[in-house]
N, C-alpha and C positions, 0 to 999 in steps of 0.2 A: 504494500500500500504506500509505503514511504517512497519507493522508487518511482511509482506512478505520479505521485505528487511532485517530486523533483523534476520529472520529465515534463510535466505540464507547466511548471514554473519556468523552466528553461525555454520551452517553446514560446511561452508568453513574453519572456524577456527578449527573445530574438525578434518576435513580431513588433514589439514596441521599439526596439533599436532600429529596425529597418524602416519603420514608419517615420521615426525622427530623422533618419538619413534622407528620406525623400522630402520631408518638410523643410529641413535646413538647407538643402540644395536648391530649393525653389521649384522643383518639378511639379508640373500640373498634369495630373492624370484624370481623365474623365472616363467613366464606365456607364454603359447603358445596357439594360437587360431587355431581351425580347422573349417571345414565346419559345423560340427554338435555340437561343444562344445568348451570348454576351459579347458586346463590342467595347474594346478599350482603346483609347486614343491618347497620344501625347502631343501637346502643341509644338509647333515648329521651333519656337524659341528655346525650349528645354529638351528637345529631342536628343541632342548630343550628350547632355548631362545624364539623361535617363539611360542612354545606351552605355555610358561610362559606368553608371551604378550597376547595371546588369552584368557588365564585364567584371567589375570588382567582386560582385557576389559569386559569380561563376568561378573566379579564381580561388576565392576562399573556400568554396565548397569542394573544389577539386583538391585542394590541399588537405582538407579535413578527411575526405573519403579516398584520397590518393588515387584519383582517376587520371588517366592520360589521354591526350588527344591524338596519339599516334596510331 
């Protein structure tokens, strides 16, 4: 039970930190839901920043899980 609680707390902390990362960099993301799907857009002014954040997240995840792109 304690391990599950710790895992939930870690997941919550990661979500909060990622959301602060987006807020502090000034990225504007808009999402719309439809009957059959979801549409997510990034405005042109922050598109490069958003892509840099995604690249940063992918690099960190690959380090944690030791994945390779080869």
